[in-house]
C-alpha positions as CSV (number, residue, x, y, z in Angstrom):
1,M,0.2,0.1,-0.1
2,A,1.4,3.5,-1.0
3,E,2.2,5.8,1.8
4,N,-0.2,8.7,2.3
5,P,2.4,12.0,2.0
6,T,-0.5,14.3,3.3
7,R,-1.1,12.0,6.5
8,Q,2.5,12.2,7.1
9,R,3.0,16.3,6.7
10,G,0.1,16.5,9.2
11,L,2.0,14.1,11.6
12,I,5.1,16.5,11.2
13,E,3.2,19.6,11.5
14,S,1.9,18.8,14.6
15,A,5.3,17.4,16.1
16,I,7.0,19.8,18.6
17,G,9.4,22.1,17.0
18,P,12.0,24.5,18.8
19,S,11.3,27.8,19.9
20,P,10.7,30.6,18.7
21,W,9.7,29.3,15.3
22,Y,7.6,26.8,16.4
23,W,6.3,27.8,19.6
24,N,2.8,27.1,18.7
25,T,3.4,23.5,18.7
26,F,3.8,23.7,22.2
27,P,1.5,21.7,24.2
28,T,-1.2,23.1,26.7
29,I,0.2,22.5,30.4
30,V,-2.3,21.6,32.8
31,G,-1.2,21.3,36.7
32,A,-2.3,18.7,39.0
33,S,-4.3,21.3,40.4
34,G,-6.2,21.7,37.3
35,Q,-4.7,24.9,36.7
36,K,-4.2,25.5,32.7
37,F,-0.8,27.3,31.7
38,L,-0.7,29.0,28.1
39,W,2.5,29.9,25.9
40,S,3.1,33.0,24.3
41,Y,5.0,34.7,21.5
42,H,6.3,38.3,22.1
43,G,7.1,39.3,18.4
44,N,10.2,39.6,16.3
45,D,10.7,43.2,17.6
46,G,11.2,45.0,20.8
47,E,13.2,44.4,24.0
48,L,11.2,40.8,24.1
49,A,11.7,40.0,20.5
50,Y,11.8,36.2,20.1
51,L,10.9,35.1,23.5
52,V,8.2,32.5,24.3
53,T,6.8,32.6,27.9
54,L,4.6,30.4,29.9
55,A,1.7,31.9,31.9
56,L,-1.5,31.6,33.6
57,P,-4.1,32.7,31.0
58,Q,-5.1,35.5,33.2
59,E,-1.8,36.6,33.9
60,R,-0.1,37.0,30.6
61,D,2.2,39.8,32.1
62,K,3.6,37.2,35.0
63,P,5.4,34.7,33.1
64,R,6.3,31.3,35.0
65,L,9.0,30.4,32.5
66,A,10.9,32.1,29.6
67,L,12.2,29.9,26.7
68,N,15.2,31.1,24.4
69,T,15.9,29.9,21.0
70,Y,15.9,25.9,20.2
71,S,14.3,25.1,23.4
72,R,11.3,22.5,23.1
73,A,8.7,22.3,25.6
74,F,6.9,18.6,26.2
75,P,4.4,17.1,28.8
76,I,5.6,14.3,31.1
77,G,2.8,12.1,32.0
78,S,-0.2,14.0,33.1
79,N,0.9,17.3,34.8
80,L,4.8,17.3,34.5
81,L,6.3,19.9,32.0
82,G,9.2,19.0,30.3
83,V,11.7,21.2,28.4
84,W,14.8,20.1,26.3
85,C,17.5,22.1,24.6
86,P,20.9,21.8,23.4
87,E,23.8,23.0,25.4
88,P,27.6,23.1,24.7
89,G,28.7,19.4,24.4
90,A,25.2,18.2,25.6
91,L,21.6,17.8,25.3
92,R,19.9,19.3,28.5
93,L,16.4,18.1,29.8
94,L,14.6,19.5,32.8
95,C,11.6,18.7,34.6
96,F,8.9,21.3,36.2
97,D,6.0,21.1,38.2
98,P,3.7,23.7,36.6
99,D,1.9,24.3,39.9
100,Q,5.3,25.4,41.9
101,L,6.5,27.8,39.2
102,K,6.6,31.4,40.7
103,A,5.9,34.3,39.0
104,F,8.6,36.6,37.5
105,S,8.6,40.0,35.9
106,F,9.7,40.6,32.4
107,T,12.5,43.1,33.6
108,D,14.0,40.0,35.2
109,V,15.0,39.0,31.7
110,V,15.1,41.9,29.2
111,G,18.4,43.2,28.0
112,W,20.3,39.9,28.9
113,F,18.6,36.5,28.3
114,K,17.7,36.7,24.6
115,P,21.7,37.7,23.6
116,S,22.9,34.8,26.3
117,T,23.6,31.1,25.8
118,E,20.9,30.5,28.2
119,R,18.2,28.5,26.8
120,V,15.9,28.3,29.9
121,Y,14.8,30.9,32.6
122,S,12.7,30.3,35.7
123,A,12.4,31.5,39.4
124,T,11.9,28.2,40.5
125,E,14.4,25.4,40.6
126,P,13.4,22.5,38.3
127,L,12.3,19.2,40.0
128,A,15.1,17.1,38.1
129,E,17.6,17.7,35.2
130,L,19.3,15.2,32.8
131,E,22.1,15.6,30.4
132,L,22.9,13.5,27.5
133,S,26.3,14.1,26.3
134,S,26.9,14.8,22.3
135,S,29.9,12.6,22.4
136,L,27.7,9.4,22.9
137,P,28.7,7.0,20.3
138,E,26.3,5.4,17.8
139,G,24.0,2.7,19.4
140,T,22.2,2.5,22.7
141,H,23.7,3.4,26.2
142,K,22.5,2.4,29.3
143,I,21.8,6.1,31.4
144,E,20.6,7.0,34.9
145,V,17.7,8.7,34.6
146,P,15.8,10.5,37.6
147,A,12.5,9.4,38.5
148,E,10.7,12.3,37.3
149,F,11.5,11.5,33.9
150,R,10.3,8.1,34.0
151,G,6.8,9.0,32.5
152,I,8.2,9.2,29.3
153,D,7.9,6.1,27.1
154,E,9.9,7.6,24.1
155,L,11.3,10.8,23.1
156,L,13.2,11.9,20.0
157,L,15.8,14.5,20.5
158,I,18.2,16.0,17.8
159,N,21.7,17.0,18.3
160,T,24.4,18.4,16.4
161,T,27.8,16.1,16.4
162,P,31.1,17.1,15.4
163,A,32.0,16.2,11.9
164,R,35.6,15.1,11.6
165,T,35.4,15.1,7.9
166,K,32.7,16.8,5.5
167,D,31.6,13.1,4.9
168,D,30.9,12.6,8.3
169,P,27.3,13.1,9.7
170,A,26.7,16.5,11.2
171,I,23.4,15.6,13.4
172,A,22.2,12.6,15.4
173,I,18.9,11.8,16.6
174,Y,18.8,10.5,19.9
175,V,16.0,8.2,21.0
176,L,15.4,8.6,24.8
177,Y,13.5,5.4,26.5
178,A,13.4,7.0,29.8
179,A,11.2,4.3,31.3
180,A,13.8,1.8,30.5
181,G,16.9,3.7,31.2
182,L,18.2,3.8,27.5
183,V,19.2,6.2,24.8
184,E,19.8,5.2,21.2
185,V,22.3,7.6,19.3
186,L,21.3,7.5,15.6
187,P,23.8,9.3,13.6
188,Q,22.3,10.9,10.5
189,Q,24.4,9.4,7.6
190,W,22.9,11.6,4.9
191,F,23.1,14.8,6.4
192,T,26.7,15.8,6.3
193,P,28.9,19.2,5.3
194,N,29.5,18.1,1.9
195,K,25.7,17.8,0.9
196,Y,24.3,20.5,3.2
197,E,25.0,23.7,4.4
198,V,25.1,22.9,8.0
199,G,23.4,25.7,10.2
200,R,21.5,27.4,7.4
201,Q,20.2,23.5,6.7
202,W,19.2,22.1,9.7
203,I,16.8,19.3,11.3
204,A,14.0,21.1,13.0
205,R,11.6,18.3,14.2
206,V,11.2,14.5,14.1
207,V,8.4,12.3,15.0
208,R,7.6,8.5,14.7
209,D,4.8,7.4,12.2
210,P,2.7,5.3,14.4
211,A,1.7,3.6,11.2
212,T,4.8,2.6,10.1
213,Q,6.8,2.9,13.3
214,R,9.6,4.9,10.8
215,I,10.8,8.3,11.7
216,I,9.7,11.4,9.8
217,G,10.6,14.9,10.0
218,E,11.2,18.2,8.8
219,G,14.6,19.8,7.8
220,V,14.7,23.7,7.5
221,R,15.6,24.4,3.8
222,V,15.7,20.8,3.1
223,G,12.2,19.0,3.1
224,N,10.2,16.8,4.7
225,F,11.6,12.9,5.0
226,E,10.8,9.4,6.2
227,L,14.0,7.5,7.4
228,T,15.0,4.1,6.6
229,E,14.2,1.4,9.3
230,D,17.5,1.7,11.1
231,G,16.9,5.6,11.5
232,R,19.9,6.6,10.1
233,N,19.4,7.5,6.4
234,V,16.6,9.0,4.1
235,E,14.3,6.3,2.8
236,R,12.3,8.8,0.8
237,W,11.5,12.4,0.6
238,I,8.1,13.1,1.6
239,S,8.1,16.8,0.0
240,T,11.3,18.9,-0.9
241,A,12.2,22.7,0.3
242,E,11.1,25.0,-2.5
């Protein structure tokens, strides 16, 4: 049976992507109290340009969390909030209880947060943190996962990798099986400096297709793709960049 590219494009378009470009894919967060939290994007100009914040619907001017570029928000279980982002040499994952997040003023982040290397700002410490090293080699690795993350069955993360030559992969997909305490590193053999303008072209988001169990995704200035069964090469292009 031929694959339906429209269905797969829909899956990709609903997948969570990085802030600020894909902020509207971030999930609605509901605390254990039943309180709903909503995301806001603060536009392309001004002191809060490109900032994405989380706040109560009735208190949009009192943010509880601020995200800088390349951060992704995702749910953990029913009532916890996860954020993952690239850091120098690692992928960093944070877990927050939204009900415990304290409000702060925009003046706390204006002027320094946007141009800084900080990806996440909160007035409240996370419940737990997890780092996945960028130097993890290809394959599956046993890792220590804090209990707060164990509500994640599978999480697909994207990380740049140091390409030693122009024919080496410049990006890897990390498949985190938090409940099992495992992470699988899948170098993208097709995405090399010889074939792509690394930085200008990049993989923004990936998701597992429940019908085929293949990883599908979107590459900025590249197109939408379906990976091979081993998750390391492009099986076919769903659509190509114009």
